[in-house]
N, C-alpha and C positions, 0 to 999 in steps of 0.2 A: 711725769715722763713725757717728753716731746716726742715728735714724729721721728726724731734722729738719735734718740737716746737722751741720756742724762750726761752731764758734765759737772762735776764738782768743783766749785770754787769758793773762795771766802767772801765774795762781794755780791751784792744784789745787781750790780750793772753786769751787762753781757761780757764776754771776754771776746777778744778777737778770733779765737777759734770757733766760738759759738756763732759768730755772724758769718764766718766762711763756710761752715758744714753745710747749710742749705744749697748755696751756689755749687759747692763740691758734690754734693748728692745728684743734684740736678744734671750737671755735666756728666758724671758718671752714668747716670740713668740714659742720657742722651746716646752716649756712645754704646751701652748695652742695647738699647732699642735699635739704634743703627745696624749693629752687627747682625741681631736677630731678624730685622726686615732683609737685609741682603740676602741672608742664608735661606729664609722661606721663600723670598721673592725668587730667587735664584732656583730653587727647588721647583716651584710652581712653573716657571718658564720652561725649564728643562722638560719637566712631565707633561705639560699640555701643550706646548708650543714647538719646541726644538725636536724633541724625539718623535713625535707623531708626524711632523714635517718631513723629517729625514727618513723615516720609515715609508713614507707615502711616494717620495721622489728620487730615492737614491738606491741603487743596487748595493748589495751587502758590502763590498769592499770600501766603497765611497762612503757609506753610511757609516760603517765602524771608524774607518780614518776620522770622518768629520767630529763623531761623538767622542772619541778618544782625544782629540785636540781640544774640543768644547769643555770636555771634563777636565782636562789637564788645567785650563785656565781657571775654571770655575772652582775646582778642588783647591787650588792654591788661595783663591780668595776665601774660601770657606775655612781653610786653615787659619788664616788671619782673624776672621770672625769668630772662631773657636777660641783663640787666644784672648780676644777682646771680651768675649762673654764670661770666660772663666775669670779674669781678672777684674772686669766691672763687677760681676755678680758677687765675687769673694768681698770686693771693697764694700758694696751695699750690705750685704751680710755682716760685715765686721762690725758696723755701726750699731746693730740692732740685737736685743735679747731675743734668741732664737726662741725662748720660752713664750713670748708674746707675739712673734711674727705671724703675720696672717697665713693661715693653712694653704691658701694659694701660692704662697712664697715656697713653701716647703715642697709643694707638688711640682712647682717650676724648677727648683733645685734637683729634685729627684729625676725629672723628665730630660732635663738640660743634662745632666751628667750622664744618663743613658745615651742620648743623642750624641754627645762628643765621643763615648765608647763605640757607637755604631759607625760614626765618622772615622775613628782611627782604624777600625776593621776595614771598612770600605777602602780606604786610601791605601793601606799598606797590604791589603790581600787582594781582593778582585780588581782593583784598579791598575795595581802592579802587573798582575798576570795580563791584564788587558793591554797594557803598554808593551809587554814584551810579545804577545800575541800578534797584535797589530804591527809591531816592526818586523816579525817573521812572517808576515801575510798568512797567518794561520787563523783563518776566517771563522771555522766553527768554534775553536777554543775563544776567539774574541768575543764572538756572539755570545756564547755561554757567560762569559764574564759581565757583559752588558746587562743581561738578564738578571745576573745577581745583582749588581750595581743598583737597577731599576728597582728590585724589590727592597734594597736597603734604603734608598732615597724616598719611595713611598712610605715607609716605616718612619723614616726621620720626619717628613713632610705631616703626617698625622701626629706624631708625638709633639711636633713643634706646635701645630695648633692646639693640642690639648694643653700645652704649658701656656699658652697665650689666654686660653678659656680659663684655666684654673687661676691664673694672677688677676684675672679681670673680675670673674664671677666670685670666686670662693675666697671672700674676705674674712 
């Protein structure tokens, strides 16, 4: 069995499909990695650059308004990345016998699905509440939602790096 699974055919010569699988797999893997890098890099930027700078330089109404706007743009991008990750991950797993797939792949799948669920909760619950509170200038409620979002982003950041470590280290 090759790296991309087996394809049954009656000839010893490779089929057109066999010749295209490595390229399709590599293109799929590229988009998977790009989406993961955008998501992890964005979380890193938010956690260690944008949030601390906003907290140090802006009063709560300005800080909360800024973070609401930044999160609106970032979470929209993450939603696209989540879709790309799910589709490309599914495509890569579809061509592999799960019984022989590396343990790190299984770990990445489980961690990635958990991250997607956390993202969905973050987007549809505290972020929506943050948007409403910001629109109503209800700064205490908005601050509470930002704190919850921060905790969820830190959780996803840790899970993302665990997924990367699992797939790289645990073969």
